[in-house]
C-alpha positions as CSV (number, residue, x, y, z in Angstrom):
1,M,0.0,0.0,0.0
2,K,1.3,3.4,-1.0
3,G,2.4,5.5,2.0
4,L,2.3,2.5,4.4
5,W,5.9,3.1,5.5
6,K,5.0,6.6,6.4
7,I,2.2,5.4,8.6
8,L,4.5,2.9,10.3
9,I,7.0,5.7,11.1
10,L,4.4,8.1,12.3
11,G,2.5,5.5,14.4
12,G,5.8,4.4,15.8
13,L,7.1,7.8,16.8
14,N,3.8,9.5,17.9
15,I,2.2,6.5,19.6
16,G,4.6,3.5,20.1
17,V,7.8,5.2,21.2
18,F,6.3,8.3,22.7
19,Q,3.7,6.5,24.9
20,A,6.2,3.9,26.1
21,L,8.8,6.5,27.1
22,L,6.1,8.8,28.5
23,F,4.9,6.1,31.0
24,I,8.5,5.1,31.8
25,A,9.2,8.7,32.7
26,A,6.0,9.0,34.7
27,Y,6.8,5.9,36.6
28,R,10.4,6.7,37.5
29,L,10.2,10.4,38.0
30,P,8.1,12.8,40.1
31,G,5.4,14.4,37.9
32,G,7.1,17.8,38.1
33,V,10.4,16.5,36.8
34,A,8.7,14.5,34.0
35,A,6.6,17.5,32.9
36,T,9.7,19.8,33.0
37,A,11.8,17.5,30.8
38,G,8.9,17.1,28.3
39,A,8.6,20.9,28.1
40,I,11.6,21.0,25.8
41,Q,9.3,19.9,23.0
42,P,8.6,23.3,21.4
43,L,12.3,23.9,21.2
44,L,12.9,20.4,19.5
45,V,10.0,20.9,17.1
46,G,11.4,24.3,16.1
47,L,14.8,22.7,15.3
48,F,13.2,19.7,13.4
49,A,10.9,22.1,11.5
50,W,14.0,24.1,10.5
51,Q,15.8,21.1,9.1
52,I,12.8,19.2,7.6
53,L,10.3,22.0,6.6
54,S,12.9,24.8,6.1
55,L,10.9,26.9,8.6
56,K,13.8,28.8,10.2
57,P,12.8,30.0,13.7
58,N,13.8,33.5,14.8
59,K,15.5,34.4,18.0
60,L,12.3,35.4,19.8
61,S,10.9,32.0,19.1
62,F,13.9,30.3,20.7
63,I,13.6,32.6,23.7
64,S,9.9,31.9,24.1
65,A,10.6,28.1,23.9
66,I,13.2,28.4,26.7
67,A,10.9,30.7,28.7
68,G,8.2,28.1,28.5
69,F,10.5,25.4,29.7
70,I,11.5,27.6,32.7
71,G,7.9,28.4,33.4
72,V,6.9,24.8,33.6
73,G,9.8,24.2,35.9
74,L,8.7,27.0,38.2
75,L,5.2,25.7,38.2
76,V,5.7,22.0,38.9
77,L,9.2,21.4,40.3
78,E,9.6,20.8,44.0
79,P,12.9,21.3,46.0
80,S,12.7,17.7,47.1
81,A,12.3,16.2,43.6
82,K,14.6,13.3,43.0
83,L,16.2,12.7,39.6
84,D,16.5,9.3,38.0
85,S,18.8,9.0,35.0
86,I,16.6,6.4,33.2
87,G,13.5,8.5,33.8
88,I,15.2,11.6,32.5
89,I,16.4,9.9,29.4
90,A,12.9,8.4,28.8
91,A,11.3,11.9,29.2
92,I,13.7,13.6,26.8
93,G,13.5,10.6,24.4
94,G,9.7,10.9,24.4
95,A,9.9,14.6,23.7
96,V,12.3,13.9,20.8
97,A,10.0,11.2,19.3
98,M,6.9,13.3,19.6
99,G,8.6,16.4,18.3
100,L,9.9,14.6,15.2
101,G,6.6,12.9,14.6
102,T,4.8,16.3,14.9
103,V,6.9,17.7,12.1
104,L,6.6,14.7,9.9
105,V,2.8,14.8,10.2
106,K,3.0,18.3,8.7
107,R,5.6,17.1,6.1
108,W,3.6,14.0,5.0
109,K,0.1,15.4,4.7
110,P,-2.3,12.5,4.8
111,P,-4.5,11.8,1.7
112,V,-7.2,10.4,3.9
113,S,-9.6,11.9,6.5
114,L,-8.4,13.0,9.9
115,M,-10.1,10.1,11.8
116,V,-8.7,7.5,9.4
117,F,-5.3,9.0,9.7
118,T,-5.5,9.0,13.5
119,A,-6.9,5.5,13.6
120,W,-4.1,4.0,11.5
121,Q,-1.4,5.6,13.8
122,L,-3.1,4.4,16.9
123,T,-3.3,0.9,15.4
124,V,0.3,0.8,14.4
125,G,1.4,2.2,17.8
126,G,-0.7,-0.3,19.6
127,L,0.7,-3.2,17.6
128,I,4.2,-2.0,18.5
129,L,3.4,-1.8,22.2
130,L,1.4,-5.0,22.6
131,P,4.2,-7.5,22.4
132,I,6.5,-5.4,24.5
133,A,3.8,-5.1,27.2
134,L,3.1,-8.8,27.1
135,I,6.8,-9.7,27.5
136,T,7.6,-7.2,30.2
137,E,4.3,-7.1,32.1
138,G,2.5,-10.2,31.2
139,T,-1.3,-10.6,31.1
140,F,-3.8,-9.1,33.5
141,T,-4.4,-11.1,36.6
142,E,-7.4,-9.1,37.7
143,L,-9.4,-6.4,36.0
144,T,-11.9,-4.4,38.1
145,K,-14.7,-2.2,36.9
146,T,-12.6,0.8,37.9
147,N,-9.7,-0.5,35.8
148,L,-12.1,-1.0,32.9
149,W,-13.5,2.5,33.1
150,G,-10.0,3.9,33.4
151,F,-9.0,2.1,30.2
152,I,-12.1,3.3,28.4
153,Y,-11.3,6.9,29.4
154,L,-7.7,6.7,28.5
155,G,-8.4,4.9,25.2
156,L,-11.3,7.0,23.9
157,I,-10.7,10.5,25.4
158,G,-7.1,10.6,26.6
159,T,-5.7,9.0,23.5
160,G,-8.2,8.8,20.6
161,L,-9.9,12.2,20.9
162,A,-6.7,13.9,22.1
163,Y,-4.6,12.7,19.2
164,A,-7.3,13.5,16.7
165,L,-7.5,17.1,18.0
166,W,-3.7,17.2,18.1
167,F,-3.3,16.2,14.4
168,R,-6.0,18.6,13.4
169,G,-4.1,21.4,15.2
170,I,-0.9,20.5,13.4
171,N,-2.8,20.6,10.1
172,I,-4.1,24.1,10.8
173,L,-1.2,25.6,12.6
174,S,2.5,25.4,12.1
175,P,4.1,22.4,14.0
176,T,6.0,24.8,16.3
177,A,2.9,26.8,17.1
178,A,1.0,23.6,17.9
179,S,3.8,22.3,20.2
180,Y,3.6,25.4,22.4
181,L,0.0,24.4,23.3
182,G,1.4,21.3,25.0
183,L,2.7,23.6,27.7
184,L,-0.8,24.2,28.8
185,S,-1.1,20.6,30.2
186,P,0.7,21.3,33.6
187,V,-1.1,24.7,33.8
188,V,-4.5,23.0,33.4
189,A,-3.6,20.2,35.8
190,T,-2.5,22.9,38.4
191,F,-5.8,24.8,37.9
192,I,-7.8,21.6,38.4
193,G,-5.9,20.8,41.5
194,Y,-6.6,24.3,42.8
195,V,-10.3,24.3,42.0
196,F,-11.3,20.7,42.9
197,L,-8.7,19.6,45.3
198,Q,-8.2,22.9,47.2
199,E,-4.5,22.8,46.5
200,T,-2.7,26.1,47.2
201,L,-0.6,28.0,44.8
202,T,2.7,29.7,45.7
203,A,4.0,32.9,44.3
204,I,6.6,31.0,42.4
205,Q,4.0,28.8,40.9
206,L,2.0,31.9,39.8
207,I,5.1,33.4,38.2
208,G,5.5,30.0,36.4
209,V,1.9,30.1,35.1
210,A,2.4,33.7,33.9
211,T,5.7,32.8,32.2
212,V,4.1,29.8,30.4
213,L,1.2,31.8,29.2
214,V,3.4,34.6,27.9
215,S,5.6,32.0,26.2
216,I,2.6,30.5,24.5
217,V,1.3,33.8,23.2
218,I,4.7,34.9,21.9
219,G,5.3,31.4,20.4
220,Q,2.1,31.7,18.4
221,Q,3.1,35.0,17.0
222,T,6.6,34.0,16.0
223,S,5.9,30.5,14.6
224,F,4.3,31.5,11.4
225,P,6.3,32.5,8.3
226,K,5.6,36.1,7.3
227,N,4.1,36.7,4.0
228,K,6.2,38.8,1.6
229,K,4.5,42.0,0.8
230,T,4.3,42.9,-2.9
231,S,5.0,46.5,-3.8
232,P,2.6,48.3,-6.2
233,A,5.5,48.7,-8.7
234,S,6.2,45.0,-8.8
235,S,2.5,44.2,-9.1
236,S,2.2,46.4,-12.1
237,V,5.2,44.8,-13.7
238,K,3.7,41.3,-13.2
239,S,0.4,42.4,-14.7
240,T,2.1,44.0,-17.7
241,R,4.1,40.8,-18.3
242,K,0.8,38.8,-18.2
243,V,-0.7,41.1,-20.8
């Protein structure tokens, strides 16, 4: 099938490799450390887009990406956070895989509908992860109703719907602009904790939230190539040539 190898690569990067490394990082690292390491994705996407799509980022784009990384760190990192080398490598590796996959999705525009495109990637990623999971974890010994509802939510909402919206965003926006929106995840998680779990926010966390939001706004403004303006003189020359 034409283009099958592209689906294999995209499904492997965006689903198989990324999801595996994401959960390894989440298991071995405190949530704040994992989120901070993953916050380098806008910077990675900018570099990949430069090399693959010839979309050269400007200095302000680099600065906003670094600011977003720092903002997430201020928001979620704790002084007592412990580092694990395997977890750090997994978190950075996951960001690299997802960053490259994000740019390649834009490079290889699918000739099929968004839902079909998403379903194929999820299928490929699942087939990659299934044998690894069976070898390392084995089969389920017990599956409760709570586990089942958790799987349904993660499968349909947290993965299926989330990836469909993500790929749609990449199709509409530039890859770099879309990647900045991922920085909202720790902000939303913190907001939910504040509203529903009565968690308190420190001054440093509020500075982190503000830094992330400013970074996202600047990132959106600097991630689109500027259209070249055509002067009236050049327009008249072109129209004369057509005549």
